[in-house]
Structure formats: C-alpha cells, structure tokens
TORBA-318792 format. One record per residue (C-alpha): x, y, z. Coordinates in pm, 1 decimal. Layout:
% TORBA-318792
NODE	X	Y	Z
...
This chain:
% TORBA-318792
NODE	1132.4	-1105.5	-335.0
NODE	1372.3	-1367.6	-206.2
NODE	1474.2	-1645.5	-443.8
NODE	1413.6	-1917.5	-180.7
NODE	1053.3	-1938.6	-50.0
NODE	1018.0	-1908.6	325.1
NODE	908.3	-2217.6	513.0
NODE	549.9	-2253.9	632.9
NODE	673.3	-2273.4	991.9
NODE	861.7	-1944.1	955.8
NODE	564.4	-1764.9	800.3
NODE	313.5	-1898.3	1051.2
NODE	548.9	-1816.4	1337.7
NODE	579.5	-1457.3	1217.7
NODE	201.1	-1424.7	1182.9
NODE	141.9	-1575.6	1526.8
NODE	401.2	-1365.5	1710.2
NODE	298.1	-1044.3	1544.7
NODE	-79.4	-1057.8	1528.7
NODE	-249.5	-1368.4	1668.4
NODE	-91.1	-1433.4	2007.4
NODE	-253.8	-1124.8	2159.5
NODE	-592.7	-1288.7	2096.9
NODE	-486.1	-1615.7	2260.5
NODE	-770.2	-1615.8	2516.2
NODE	-1048.8	-1576.5	2259.6
NODE	-871.9	-1816.8	2027.6
NODE	-857.9	-2085.1	2297.3
NODE	-1233.1	-2051.8	2359.6
NODE	-1301.1	-2068.3	1984.4
NODE	-1090.1	-2383.4	1950.9
NODE	-1279.0	-2541.1	2242.7
NODE	-1609.3	-2483.8	2062.8
NODE	-1454.1	-2630.0	1745.5
NODE	-1356.0	-2943.4	1935.5
NODE	-1708.1	-2976.6	2069.5
NODE	-1856.9	-2925.0	1723.8
NODE	-1624.2	-3188.0	1579.0
NODE	-1713.2	-3434.0	1852.5
NODE	-2086.0	-3403.3	1774.6
NODE	-2024.7	-3553.1	1431.0
NODE	-1888.3	-3864.5	1598.5
NODE	-2203.7	-3872.6	1812.3
NODE	-2424.0	-3860.4	1501.0
NODE	-2249.0	-4154.5	1340.1
NODE	-2250.7	-4350.0	1668.4
NODE	-2629.8	-4308.7	1704.6
NODE	-2691.2	-4467.7	1365.8
NODE	-2644.8	-4818.8	1505.6
NODE	-2918.0	-4801.3	1779.0
NODE	-3146.5	-4617.2	1539.1
NODE	-3133.2	-4899.9	1285.4
NODE	-3093.3	-5203.5	1515.3
NODE	-3321.0	-5102.5	1806.2
NODE	-3577.6	-4882.4	1633.3
NODE	-3603.7	-4968.9	1264.0
NODE	-3525.5	-5343.7	1289.7
NODE	-3632.7	-5444.0	1646.1
NODE	-3919.4	-5188.7	1665.8
NODE	-3842.7	-5083.6	2027.1
NODE	-4079.4	-4794.0	2119.9
NODE	-3874.2	-4679.9	2420.5
NODE	-3561.9	-4667.9	2206.5
NODE	-3751.3	-4455.0	1952.5
NODE	-3801.6	-4178.3	2212.5
NODE	-3454.2	-4164.7	2358.0
NODE	-3282.4	-4203.2	2020.3
NODE	-3482.2	-3913.4	1872.7
NODE	-3413.0	-3695.4	2178.8
NODE	-3042.8	-3784.6	2156.8
NODE	-3032.0	-3669.9	1794.9
NODE	-3208.8	-3342.8	1887.0
NODE	-2961.3	-3277.3	2167.9
NODE	-2662.0	-3349.3	1945.0
NODE	-2778.9	-3112.2	1670.5
NODE	-2868.3	-2831.0	1917.6
NODE	-2528.5	-2863.4	2084.3
NODE	-2362.5	-2860.6	1743.5
NODE	-2548.4	-2544.2	1643.4
NODE	-2441.7	-2357.1	1960.1
NODE	-2080.0	-2466.4	1918.2
NODE	-2074.1	-2373.4	1548.8
NODE	-2220.2	-2024.8	1596.3
NODE	-1996.2	-1950.2	1894.5
NODE	-1669.2	-2047.4	1725.8
NODE	-1757.9	-1862.0	1403.8
NODE	-1839.8	-1539.3	1589.8
NODE	-1520.5	-1560.7	1796.5
NODE	-1309.9	-1628.6	1487.0
NODE	-1471.5	-1333.2	1311.8
NODE	-1381.4	-1104.1	1603.1
NODE	-1023.2	-1229.2	1609.3
NODE	-996.8	-1215.7	1230.0
NODE	-1126.8	-861.3	1189.4
NODE	-912.5	-727.0	1472.7
NODE	-593.2	-896.1	1355.1
NODE	-661.1	-794.2	993.9
NODE	-710.5	-431.6	1095.9
NODE	-395.8	-450.6	1310.6
NODE	-187.8	-586.6	1022.3
NODE	-323.1	-328.5	777.9
NODE	-251.6	-34.9	1008.0
NODE	94.0	-172.1	1088.0
NODE	169.1	-206.3	717.8
NODE	54.2	147.4	644.0
NODE	257.6	284.5	934.2
NODE	564.7	98.6	808.7
NODE	525.3	187.3	441.8
NODE	438.1	552.1	499.5
NODE	770.9	597.2	680.5
NODE	970.2	433.6	404.1
NODE	1215.8	643.1	203.8
NODE	1133.3	809.5	-126.6
NODE	1359.3	557.6	-304.7
NODE	1143.2	272.8	-170.8
NODE	828.3	427.5	-316.6
NODE	1000.0	480.2	-650.4
NODE	1053.2	103.6	-672.8
NODE	713.9	1.9	-529.6
NODE	427.9	177.0	-713.8
NODE	104.6	268.3	-528.9
NODE	-97.7	-6.6	-696.2
NODE	145.8	-271.8	-575.7
NODE	130.0	-148.1	-215.8
NODE	-249.8	-114.6	-222.8
NODE	-272.3	-474.3	-343.7
NODE	-53.4	-590.5	-56.8
NODE	-246.5	-399.5	210.8
NODE	-596.2	-474.6	88.6
NODE	-617.2	-799.7	-107.4
NODE	-326.1	-993.8	41.5
NODE	-416.0	-919.0	401.4
NODE	-775.3	-1029.4	342.6
NODE	-655.1	-1353.2	182.5
NODE	-425.9	-1426.9	476.9
NODE	-706.0	-1359.9	724.1
NODE	-926.7	-1615.8	552.8
NODE	-650.6	-1874.2	538.5
NODE	-541.4	-1862.4	901.6
NODE	-904.8	-1899.1	1004.4
NODE	-926.1	-2202.1	776.4
NODE	-609.4	-2340.2	936.2
NODE	-744.2	-2291.7	1287.9
NODE	-1078.8	-2439.8	1189.5
NODE	-905.6	-2733.5	1024.5
NODE	-683.1	-2789.8	1326.6
NODE	-971.2	-2765.2	1572.6
NODE	-1299.9	-2874.6	1421.5
NODE	-1197.2	-3086.7	1122.7
NODE	-923.7	-3289.5	1290.3
NODE	-1147.4	-3349.0	1593.6
NODE	-1433.6	-3450.7	1366.4
NODE	-1205.7	-3682.9	1172.4
NODE	-1073.6	-3847.0	1490.5
NODE	-1425.4	-3886.1	1631.9
NODE	-1574.8	-4053.4	1325.8
NODE	-1270.2	-4274.2	1273.4
NODE	-1300.6	-4386.0	1638.1
NODE	-1660.8	-4485.9	1569.5
NODE	-1552.9	-4665.3	1252.3
NODE	-1279.7	-4855.7	1437.7
NODE	-1525.7	-4949.2	1713.0
NODE	-1746.7	-5108.8	1448.8
NODE	-1469.2	-5294.6	1265.9
NODE	-1102.0	-5205.2	1255.2
NODE	-1048.3	-5411.7	939.2
NODE	-1312.2	-5215.7	748.6
NODE	-1137.2	-4895.3	861.9
NODE	-797.8	-5009.3	733.0
NODE	-951.4	-5104.2	398.3
NODE	-1116.7	-4762.5	382.7
NODE	-785.3	-4580.4	443.4
NODE	-563.7	-4799.6	226.7
NODE	-516.9	-4523.4	-32.3
NODE	-401.1	-4252.8	214.1
NODE	-23.8	-4324.4	182.8
NODE	-57.1	-4298.4	-194.5
NODE	-168.9	-3933.4	-158.1
NODE	150.3	-3805.0	4.8
NODE	363.4	-3758.4	-307.7
NODE	90.7	-3613.9	-536.1
NODE	-19.2	-3368.2	-265.8
NODE	339.8	-3256.7	-208.2
NODE	389.6	-3189.8	-579.6
NODE	56.8	-3010.9	-600.6
NODE	144.4	-2781.4	-309.0
NODE	460.2	-2657.6	-478.9
NODE	266.3	-2602.9	-801.5
NODE	-4.0	-2404.9	-623.2
NODE	247.2	-2182.2	-445.1
NODE	425.5	-2100.6	-770.2
NODE	107.3	-2014.5	-956.9
NODE	-39.2	-1822.6	-662.9
NODE	278.8	-1616.0	-643.1
NODE	246.7	-1531.1	-1012.3
NODE	-118.0	-1439.1	-963.0
NODE	-32.9	-1206.5	-673.0
NODE	228.9	-1027.0	-882.1
NODE	-8.5	-992.9	-1174.7
NODE	-278.4	-864.1	-941.1
NODE	-39.5	-593.3	-826.7
NODE	30.9	-504.3	-1191.7
NODE	-342.7	-467.5	-1250.1
NODE	-381.7	-244.0	-946.2
NODE	-92.7	-27.9	-1069.5
NODE	-251.4	-3.6	-1414.1
NODE	-580.8	113.1	-1263.6
NODE	-403.0	363.9	-1040.9
NODE	-223.4	511.9	-1342.4
NODE	-538.2	519.2	-1555.6
NODE	-763.7	693.9	-1305.8
NODE	-498.2	941.1	-1192.4
NODE	-412.0	1021.0	-1554.5
NODE	-763.4	1021.0	-1695.3
NODE	-737.1	1374.0	-1840.2
NODE	-412.8	1313.2	-2038.3
NODE	-558.2	980.8	-2153.3
NODE	-864.3	1154.0	-2294.6
NODE	-669.0	1441.4	-2447.9
NODE	-436.1	1199.6	-2627.0
NODE	-714.5	956.6	-2723.2
NODE	-547.0	673.1	-2531.6
NODE	-863.5	503.3	-2409.4
NODE	-828.2	202.3	-2639.2
NODE	-454.0	176.1	-2576.7
NODE	-500.2	169.3	-2198.1
NODE	-794.4	-69.8	-2229.5
NODE	-583.3	-311.1	-2435.5
NODE	-300.7	-299.3	-2181.8
NODE	-541.6	-377.0	-1899.9
NODE	-706.4	-657.3	-2097.0
NODE	-366.2	-816.2	-2158.0
NODE	-268.3	-807.0	-1790.7
NODE	-616.0	-932.5	-1692.6
NODE	-584.9	-1236.2	-1918.7
NODE	-249.4	-1324.4	-1764.0
NODE	-394.9	-1279.4	-1414.6
NODE	-696.7	-1498.3	-1490.6
NODE	-472.8	-1767.1	-1637.9
NODE	-253.7	-1776.8	-1326.4
NODE	-556.5	-1776.1	-1094.3
NODE	-723.3	-2062.9	-1279.7
NODE	-406.9	-2271.2	-1264.9
NODE	-369.7	-2204.1	-892.2
NODE	-736.1	-2295.5	-840.7
NODE	-683.4	-2616.4	-1038.2
NODE	-401.6	-2713.9	-803.3
NODE	-607.9	-2635.9	-493.2
NODE	-913.5	-2823.9	-622.2
NODE	-701.5	-3122.5	-727.4
NODE	-614.5	-3195.2	-364.3
NODE	-982.5	-3249.2	-280.8
NODE	-1024.7	-3455.2	-596.4
NODE	-742.3	-3688.4	-493.4
NODE	-915.2	-3746.2	-159.2
NODE	-1237.4	-3837.3	-338.9
NODE	-1055.3	-4090.1	-556.9
NODE	-893.2	-4243.3	-247.9
NODE	-1234.6	-4254.5	-76.7
NODE	-1391.5	-4423.0	-378.3
NODE	-1128.9	-4696.8	-372.4
NODE	-1185.5	-4746.6	3.0
NODE	-1565.0	-4760.3	-24.7
NODE	-1543.1	-5017.7	-299.4
NODE	-1316.3	-5235.6	-82.1
NODE	-1543.9	-5207.3	224.6
NODE	-1855.0	-5295.6	25.9
NODE	-1685.7	-5599.9	-124.3
NODE	-1542.0	-5718.3	208.3
NODE	-1808.8	-5598.0	455.6
NODE	-2099.9	-5692.1	232.9
NODE	-2004.2	-6056.7	258.3
NODE	-2006.8	-6034.8	642.2
NODE	-2353.9	-5877.9	646.4
NODE	-2488.7	-6137.2	405.4
NODE	-2345.5	-6413.6	627.2
NODE	-2494.0	-6250.5	940.9
NODE	-2160.9	-6172.3	1107.2
NODE	-2247.2	-5796.9	1108.3
NODE	-2579.7	-5616.6	1147.7
NODE	-2727.4	-5357.9	916.4
NODE	-2705.1	-5105.7	1201.2
NODE	-2331.6	-5164.0	1235.7
NODE	-2285.4	-5121.8	863.9
NODE	-2491.4	-4799.1	861.8
NODE	-2302.5	-4664.9	1164.3
NODE	-1970.6	-4738.9	991.5
NODE	-2074.7	-4591.1	658.4
NODE	-2218.3	-4282.0	824.7
NODE	-1889.3	-4234.8	1008.9
NODE	-1686.7	-4280.2	692.0
NODE	-1922.1	-4053.4	497.0
NODE	-1888.9	-3783.2	758.8
NODE	-1510.6	-3828.7	745.4
NODE	-1496.4	-3732.1	378.6
NODE	-1580.3	-3363.8	433.0
NODE	-1309.7	-3291.4	693.6
NODE	-1058.6	-3495.9	490.0
NODE	-1148.2	-3295.8	178.2
NODE	-1126.2	-2964.6	365.5
NODE	-793.7	-3057.7	524.7
NODE	-651.8	-3151.5	184.8
NODE	-785.5	-2827.7	36.5
NODE	-637.4	-2622.3	319.0
NODE	-289.9	-2724.7	209.8
NODE	-350.5	-2579.1	-134.1
NODE	-514.6	-2266.6	4.5
NODE	-226.9	-2222.2	247.4
NODE	28.3	-2237.0	-32.8
NODE	-163.5	-1963.8	-215.4
NODE	-171.0	-1748.3	96.5
NODE	194.8	-1821.7	176.3
NODE	293.2	-1631.6	-138.4
NODE	98.5	-1327.6	-16.2
NODE	225.6	-1358.3	341.8
NODE	583.0	-1384.7	219.7
NODE	551.9	-1053.5	34.9
NODE	386.7	-883.6	330.4
NODE	658.2	-1006.6	565.9
NODE	930.7	-877.0	333.9
NODE	761.0	-537.0	305.6
NODE	721.6	-514.1	682.0
NODE	1086.0	-605.0	735.5
NODE	1230.0	-386.9	458.4
NODE	1483.4	-155.0	623.3
NODE	1410.3	218.1	649.3
NODE	1733.6	394.1	557.1
NODE	1647.1	751.6	650.1
NODE	1561.1	754.7	1019.7
NODE	1588.9	999.7	1306.4
NODE	1918.1	990.6	1499.2
NODE	1923.6	796.6	1825.2
NODE	2024.4	1110.2	2019.0
NODE	1876.6	1401.0	1820.9
NODE	1971.8	1761.2	1886.2
NODE	1715.1	2036.4	1918.6
NODE	1597.2	2198.4	1598.0
NODE	1740.9	2551.0	1552.0
NODE	1528.5	2845.3	1658.9
NODE	1469.7	3174.5	1484.4
NODE	1556.0	3253.5	1124.1
NODE	1822.5	3003.4	1019.9
NODE	2090.2	3013.3	754.2
NODE	2077.8	2717.8	514.0
NODE	2404.4	2579.2	382.3
NODE	2523.1	2297.5	158.0
NODE	2899.2	2244.5	169.0
NODE	3074.6	2036.5	-100.0
NODE	2781.3	1799.3	-138.0
NODE	2799.9	1495.3	-366.5
NODE	2493.3	1289.7	-452.6
NODE	2444.6	1007.1	-701.9
NODE	2158.9	775.8	-789.9
NODE	2336.4	458.9	-888.5
NODE	2593.4	558.4	-1150.5
NODE	2419.7	887.7	-1231.5
NODE	2581.3	1187.2	-1063.2
NODE	2324.4	1444.5	-958.4
NODE	2527.2	1688.3	-744.9
NODE	2904.5	1740.4	-757.2
NODE	3084.1	1933.7	-485.3
NODE	2782.5	2162.0	-457.1
NODE	2816.8	2452.8	-213.2
NODE	2522.0	2686.5	-153.0
NODE	2445.4	2939.3	117.8
NODE	2092.7	3076.2	168.4
NODE	2123.6	3361.0	416.2
NODE	1884.2	3388.1	708.4
NODE	1569.6	3586.4	637.9
NODE	1655.6	3639.6	270.2
NODE	1537.7	3495.4	-59.6
NODE	1768.9	3271.8	-259.2
NODE	1666.7	3158.9	-606.5
NODE	1789.5	2851.6	-793.2
NODE	1774.4	2858.0	-1173.4
NODE	1886.4	2608.5	-1433.3
NODE	1765.0	2346.3	-1675.0
NODE	1566.0	2041.5	-1575.0
NODE	1808.1	1790.7	-1424.9
NODE	2042.8	2058.2	-1292.3
NODE	1978.2	1939.0	-935.5
NODE	1754.3	2217.2	-806.2
NODE	1480.4	1994.1	-663.4
NODE	1745.6	1764.1	-520.8
NODE	1861.9	2053.8	-304.2
NODE	1514.0	2069.6	-152.2
NODE	1515.7	1693.0	-97.5
NODE	1849.5	1717.1	84.7
NODE	1729.5	1995.2	312.9
NODE	1418.9	1800.0	415.8
NODE	1611.2	1468.7	430.3
NODE	1412.2	1290.2	167.0
NODE	1759.9	1181.8	57.9
NODE	2103.7	1194.3	220.0
NODE	2424.1	1292.2	36.4
NODE	2713.4	1055.9	-14.8
NODE	2956.3	1332.6	80.2
NODE	2951.5	1687.5	214.0
NODE	2742.3	1860.9	478.3
NODE	2385.4	1996.2	481.2
NODE	2323.9	2230.9	774.1
NODE	2053.4	2460.6	904.4
NODE	2182.7	2732.4	1137.3
NODE	2504.1	2531.5	1161.9
NODE	2321.8	2214.4	1273.6
NODE	2355.1	1910.0	1042.1
NODE	2011.9	1803.8	924.0
NODE	2104.2	1440.8	1000.4
NODE	2137.2	1530.8	1371.1
NODE	1779.7	1659.4	1404.2
NODE	1471.1	1443.5	1460.1
NODE	1295.7	1401.9	1125.3
NODE	964.1	1536.2	1251.9
NODE	1132.1	1841.0	1406.1
NODE	1342.6	1895.9	1093.5
NODE	1049.8	1890.2	854.6
NODE	858.8	2110.8	1094.7
NODE	1101.5	2388.8	993.7
NODE	976.6	2391.6	632.7
NODE	673.8	2501.0	439.0
NODE	670.4	2382.6	78.9
NODE	470.5	2521.3	-213.0
NODE	507.5	2338.7	-544.7
NODE	345.1	2360.1	-885.7
NODE	165.2	2030.9	-817.4
NODE	-46.7	2184.3	-538.0
NODE	-135.5	1842.4	-398.7
NODE	-469.8	1838.8	-217.5
NODE	-647.4	1550.2	-48.1
NODE	-1001.2	1433.9	-116.6
NODE	-1129.4	1614.3	192.2
NODE	-1297.4	1944.6	267.0
NODE	-1127.1	2275.0	198.7
NODE	-1089.5	2333.9	572.6
NODE	-921.9	1995.9	626.4
NODE	-680.7	2061.3	339.4
NODE	-567.6	2383.9	504.7
NODE	-557.7	2277.4	870.4
NODE	-436.2	1920.1	799.2
NODE	-594.2	1782.5	1113.3
NODE	-494.7	2064.7	1349.5
NODE	-760.2	2142.5	1607.5
NODE	-586.5	2440.8	1771.4
NODE	-659.2	2686.0	1487.6
NODE	-898.3	2965.6	1580.6
NODE	-1146.4	3102.5	1328.1
NODE	-971.7	3441.8	1347.8
NODE	-633.7	3290.2	1261.3
NODE	-789.0	3085.1	983.2
NODE	-951.8	3395.5	834.4
NODE	-615.1	3574.1	839.7
NODE	-444.9	3307.3	629.8
NODE	-745.1	3279.4	396.9
NODE	-730.1	3653.4	331.6
NODE	-352.1	3658.4	294.4
NODE	-355.1	3366.6	47.9
NODE	-650.3	3515.4	-147.2
NODE	-863.7	3207.4	-75.0
NODE	-1138.4	3444.0	41.6
NODE	-1164.4	3571.6	-318.3
NODE	-1331.4	3248.2	-433.4
NODE	-1457.5	3104.9	-104.0
NODE	-1805.1	3259.0	-133.1
NODE	-1851.0	3090.0	-473.1
NODE	-1812.9	2741.4	-327.3
NODE	-2141.6	2568.2	-237.5
NODE	-2042.8	2483.6	121.4
NODE	-1765.0	2733.4	181.4
NODE	-1482.5	2583.3	385.7
NODE	-1674.8	2257.2	419.1
NODE	-1679.7	2202.9	41.0
NODE	-1508.9	1876.7	-67.5
NODE	-1226.4	1958.9	-308.1
NODE	-1243.1	1622.9	-491.1
NODE	-964.8	1373.9	-568.5
NODE	-635.0	1564.6	-577.7
NODE	-831.0	1889.7	-562.7
NODE	-1003.4	1831.0	-897.7
NODE	-1305.3	2040.7	-795.1
NODE	-1084.7	2352.8	-785.9
NODE	-895.6	2535.8	-1058.6
NODE	-515.9	2537.9	-1069.0
NODE	-497.6	2889.3	-926.7
NODE	-743.4	2802.8	-649.3
NODE	-548.6	2492.3	-552.2
NODE	-230.0	2696.9	-537.9
NODE	-391.2	2950.1	-304.2
NODE	-506.8	2668.1	-74.9
NODE	-150.6	2536.1	-54.3
NODE	-22.2	2885.6	25.3
NODE	-284.3	2918.5	299.7
NODE	-163.5	2585.3	437.0
NODE	196.2	2715.4	437.7
NODE	91.9	3040.4	608.5
NODE	-84.0	2844.5	878.7
NODE	224.5	2629.0	938.8
NODE	423.1	2951.4	996.9
NODE	765.6	2789.0	962.1
NODE	1099.0	2973.1	944.2
NODE	1201.0	2826.1	606.8
NODE	998.3	2844.9	287.9
NODE	1062.9	2628.2	-19.6
NODE	896.6	2735.9	-344.8
NODE	924.2	2496.1	-637.4
NODE	784.4	2637.7	-963.7
NODE	491.9	2770.8	-764.1
NODE	347.7	2982.4	-1048.5
NODE	473.7	2803.5	-1358.7
NODE	141.6	2642.4	-1455.4
NODE	-85.8	2943.6	-1401.7
NODE	-242.2	3198.6	-1631.8
NODE	-136.8	3563.2	-1609.3
NODE	-422.8	3671.9	-1382.1
NODE	-380.8	3383.3	-1138.4
NODE	-3.6	3426.3	-1145.7
NODE	-32.7	3788.6	-1035.4
NODE	-254.1	3694.1	-739.4
NODE	-37.8	3397.2	-640.9
NODE	284.0	3597.6	-673.0
NODE	144.5	3860.8	-437.6
NODE	48.1	3591.2	-185.6
NODE	392.5	3430.5	-214.1
NODE	567.8	3759.8	-150.1
NODE	358.5	3802.6	161.8
NODE	435.8	3445.1	264.8
NODE	812.5	3484.7	218.1
NODE	845.1	3792.8	440.4
NODE	1040.2	3719.6	756.6
NODE	1145.5	3375.5	634.6
NODE	1450.8	3212.3	483.7
NODE	1321.5	3143.4	137.3
NODE	1456.9	2922.2	-139.3
NODE	1290.7	2947.4	-478.5
NODE	1313.3	2724.8	-783.2
NODE	1189.9	2912.3	-1089.0
NODE	1222.8	2894.8	-1464.8
NODE	1062.2	3235.0	-1501.5
NODE	1315.3	3503.5	-1418.0
NODE	1041.3	3763.2	-1374.1
NODE	937.1	3590.6	-1052.3
NODE	1285.5	3598.9	-895.0
NODE	1445.9	3920.7	-1020.9
NODE	1409.9	4075.3	-672.8
NODE	1571.9	3778.9	-497.2
NODE	1859.6	3861.8	-264.0
NODE	2070.8	3600.5	-440.8
NODE	2032.9	3402.7	-762.1
NODE	2229.1	3078.1	-801.5
NODE	2275.4	2940.1	-1151.7
NODE	2307.1	2560.4	-1159.2
NODE	2401.8	2318.5	-1431.9
NODE	2462.7	1943.9	-1402.3
NODE	2472.9	1952.9	-1025.9
NODE	2723.2	2236.1	-997.7
NODE	2704.6	2608.5	-922.4
NODE	2804.5	2798.6	-1234.5
NODE	2739.3	3152.5	-1107.8
NODE	2563.6	3345.1	-831.4
NODE	2474.5	3700.3	-737.0
NODE	2194.2	3953.2	-760.6
NODE	1993.1	3993.8	-1077.7
NODE	2164.8	4315.2	-1190.9
NODE	2512.7	4188.8	-1101.4
NODE	2466.1	3871.1	-1301.8
NODE	2348.1	4069.5	-1604.0
NODE	2643.1	4307.6	-1586.6
NODE	2889.5	4024.5	-1543.5
NODE	2767.3	3843.9	-1853.4
NODE	2809.5	3469.6	-1859.5
NODE	2542.5	3202.1	-1857.3
NODE	2274.5	3398.2	-1672.2
NODE	2301.8	3698.4	-1900.7
NODE	2288.2	3474.1	-2208.3
NODE	1981.3	3299.4	-2070.5
NODE	1823.7	3633.2	-2003.3
NODE	1878.5	3760.0	-2356.4
NODE	1756.8	3432.8	-2506.9
NODE	1420.2	3459.9	-2336.8
NODE	1304.1	3723.9	-2582.3
NODE	1233.0	3698.6	-2948.5
NODE	1139.4	4030.2	-3107.5
NODE	1056.0	4175.8	-2768.7
NODE	802.4	3907.7	-2679.7
NODE	806.7	3648.1	-2408.3
NODE	840.0	3287.3	-2528.0
NODE	755.9	2948.8	-2376.8
NODE	933.9	2879.4	-2049.3
NODE	1162.1	2577.9	-2006.0
NODE	886.3	2369.4	-1855.5
NODE	693.0	2417.1	-2179.4
NODE	377.9	2485.4	-1981.4
NODE	250.9	2806.8	-2142.8
NODE	329.8	3086.9	-2383.0
NODE	243.4	3448.6	-2327.2
NODE	301.6	3715.4	-2590.2
NODE	268.1	4034.6	-2392.9
NODE	556.9	4281.5	-2445.3
NODE	749.4	4396.7	-2144.1
NODE	1083.1	4518.5	-2026.1
NODE	1327.8	4235.2	-2098.4
NODE	1452.4	4263.1	-1741.9
NODE	1115.0	4130.3	-1626.1
NODE	1093.1	3837.7	-1863.8
NODE	1119.2	3468.1	-1772.7
NODE	1368.2	3222.5	-1914.2
NODE	1314.0	3122.2	-2276.3
NODE	1200.5	2777.7	-2374.3
NODE	1472.6	2534.4	-2473.9
NODE	1733.5	2779.7	-2346.2
NODE	2007.6	2522.0	-2311.3
NODE	1982.6	2420.8	-2677.3
NODE	1971.1	2784.6	-2785.9
NODE	2272.4	2864.8	-2573.0
NODE	2468.7	2577.2	-2725.0
NODE	2374.1	2690.0	-3073.2
NODE	2493.6	3043.2	-2998.8
NODE	2819.6	2920.6	-2847.3
NODE	2880.8	2696.5	-3148.5
NODE	2806.3	2987.6	-3381.4
C-alpha cells in the first residue's frame, strides 16, 4: 500500500480506461435517460404554479384538465426514463464487474509464489469479491449523480430562479460554508474506510484459516480460541465501519442544516411579499416545490463524495494488485522444450530468501531415465530443488538446466508441461473424481482413462463410491481417505505422461497397507521417466540409482544405497540411527510410528535423526 493516497482523478481514469470505456455507447444512452429523468423534476415543480393559481385559486375548469394531463405525462415519461437508465446501468455494471473480477484472477493466479506468501487467500478473496462489488456500486452512483441528480438540481434551480432570484440566493446562502467541513469529512471517511477494508481482509483470512483447519482446531480444542480471535477482529471491523458510515452520513446532515437555514430565510423574506400581495401563493408553492425537490439530489451528491472516498480505498488496493509486477515470466524469445528423457542438472546454485541462505553452491545431476533421491532434514533445501526446476523460484547464482537447456529460456507453460508432481498433500479440487484426474482435458478416451485408473489402483475403491467417477470428492478431497487421494494424484500424473517425475514425500502420511499399494503405483509411474524423489523413509528409496544427502543447502554425499553404507559417513549414521532394538521408529516428519521388525537395510530414517547424530558425534 502506498503511503500517499492516489488522487480521485487517477483512480477514476484507471477505472474508465480499463473497464468502462468499452461500454461507452450504452453508457451514453443511460446518461441521456438520466438527463430526461432529471428534467421531469423541474417540470413537476414548474406545474405547481398553474395548478394553484389557475385551478385551486381561480377555479378554471379547462386548466384543470390540461394541468392534470400534464402531470400524468410528466410522471409516465419519468417512469420510462428511470427504468431504462437503471436497466442499462445494471447491464454495464454487471459486465464491467465480471470483467474486473476475471482480470484480477488472471493477474493474481500468475503471480509468483513469493507474492502469495505475502498476500493470504482471505485478503485476495476480499479484494476480488467485496471490493469489486463496492466499486461497482460507487461508479454507478457517480454516473447517476453526474447525470440525473445534477440535471435535476439545475432544472429545479432554474424554476426557482424564474420565480424569484432573490429567494434562490437566500436559499443557497449556506452552500459556501459547506466546502471546508465536507473536505475534512472526505479525508476522514477515506482513512476509516481504508482501515475497514484492511480489517475485512483480516476477517476473511481468519475464516479461511478456520474452515481449512477445522480438523486440527477440533482435535486441539481450539474452538473458543479461534472464536475469540474472530470476535476481536469483528469488533475492530465494526468500529471502523461505523466511523466511516458516520462520516458519509454527516455530509447529508450538513446539507440538511444548510437547507434549514435557507428555508427559514425564504419564509421570513418571501412571506412578507406574499402577505403584501407582491407574490402569489402559486409562485410560492412552485418555488418551495422546486427547492424541496432540490434537497434530495443535493443530499445524494453530498453523500456520493463520502461513498466515493470509501470506494477509493478499495479501488486503490485493487489497482496496486493489478499493477504489481510479476517477477517470474516466460522469456521474450523462448526456446523449444527438450524432447525425450532429459537429464536434470543444477550447477553451483545459490538461493537466499532475504538474509536466509537456502542453497549454497549446490550441484546435482539427475541422469536421464533414472531415479535420483534427495534425503536430509527439514530445511536442507530438498523442496527448493523442485521449486527451482519448475521455476517457482529463480536462483541468485548458478544454472538450472534440463537436457542442457536453461529452465529460464523455456516458456513457463512448456517447462511445467515436462513435470508430473506427486506430493504428500495430494491436493484435490472440490469437483468430481473424473475432473480431478483429467483436469479439464477433453481428449482422454475411456480406454486410456481406465488404464491409468488400473495402474494407480483407483479401480480398487472406485466401485465403492456412490457415483463412481462422477462422485464429488469434497473440499480438498475430504470425501476420500489419504490413500485414496494419493492414488487419484498418481492417476493424474500417469495421464499427464510427462518425461520428468517429482515425488515429494508421496507415502509419508500413509498406513502400511496404503503405502504398499501407493509404492507399487509409484514404481510403475516412474518407469521410463527421469525421477527425483524426496523421502525421509529410506525403505522407499533404497533402490534409487543415486541417493544425494543434503544438509543446509549443500550436498554432503551421494551414491547408491550400498555404496553409501559401505563408505560410512552421514548416510550410514542416519541409517543405523533409524533402528532401536531392531524396530522402526518415527520418521523425521513425525507423521507415524510402525513397530514391525525388518532388515535394517529396508528401514526408513529415524525420527529426530539430526539431534541423535549430533549427540553421537559429541559423545
């Protein structure tokens, strides 16, 4: 958020150029109907004089007919104009709102991972949903105020001046006194509205965290804690909203006070002229009707200023989000993505997040068509390697290549089309099982789909689902078990059929039975692909063609399983530490403990291995 608020002209110009100018034709017609509607109000006030003087006072029967017909015509014309401009504004508003929302999503979805670390989902949802709706309402109010209300105000003031220009001046004597208070109130409203928008985003983030973490909340009995946090943020939000509303409402109140002063002056001055016979009752009624009808547009126009300041805070944030630079983009002249089974290489790569060094002179080679495993403690940089390969981040130094081609030289879509990724999270969308596997592809035959379902062992549980492939899997796949979700993700990867496979703790959160099934599916998936595996459990990677041991962003050792054991060093120490009395202990992720005895060469890494290793080294 910039320290200096953007000017109203700058914000309105951006909104007009980006989203409203394309509806200029419809907008012009809508404004025309607003002008006509505003003019009818002047006609109503003008007709008050003949109605009183010719009909009610003089008793003219002919005037009674044409005056009544004139009123009917004015109100019918006003109704047609009002309905027409409101429908046109609704069309323009809905289309421009949808356009802005889709543009925002398209922009934000292409932002870098670092951007989304700073801007939580709740904040972005608030911007796309609530702020865009608020802006849509405000610009319609601005257009309506510019068209209908100003025209109405001019029309009724013209009638008032035609009756008596002195009465009109007396009526408007307080207008100059409103300038300073309204200016102060606008700044106040913008400040409080900005605070309310920020607090609204905090609330949305709180809700997002609560509903996505509902199971841990229940297991840790955090319901009251989370409720109290939300109540606190809600109170702050309500307080800011009320203060902003006070500022907006105060503008209309100031107009009423000014109007009261003017009416008092006109009654005192004009009343004397009516009593003396200088003015007729009809003239007075025509003037007062005009002035009375002027109050509403004046009140709305004053209120619009406050409403605009509230919306300006939202528009300012949207504009900044839309103009936030995207750091990781495709090259201007991309090279073709490599074909066949590629070698993956990192050469002397350095990467830091701020002052924290993540990778230091890291060099890794994953040979084409073979399986390379990365092992090490959390924070060793294993997942960062995957992020570098897929260009979720770029290194500060060194080279990342696939088949000799720098990843930064390949179009991002083509680059990521080289990878299939299976992680322990097994992220699924709240769609059907079929949609979660095909991900929108329409070129997948039923035969091909059945092949991947069989290979990923999805067929094993498919018949138990109420609607088979058309069964909704629930938010984040909550309708399926962990093992079932993992099989769906593997089926998705099989269907993608990419040359490079990235496996990140793909079996770490599963029970023994599910792990056996998933491991078999993963072995089938990795055949004929360049595979990189992150695993804490050594049993899952003992057959890897190469095992790379990482610590603090550096390669400490590498080789085959047997070679690393014979050579001793860190890997061999880790391997020995994974057993206590011949039984497997909790892995480093702390996700499960199994106590089945087995050959120590098949066991996973022990829990807390780094601390145990330090203790052994220190004696």
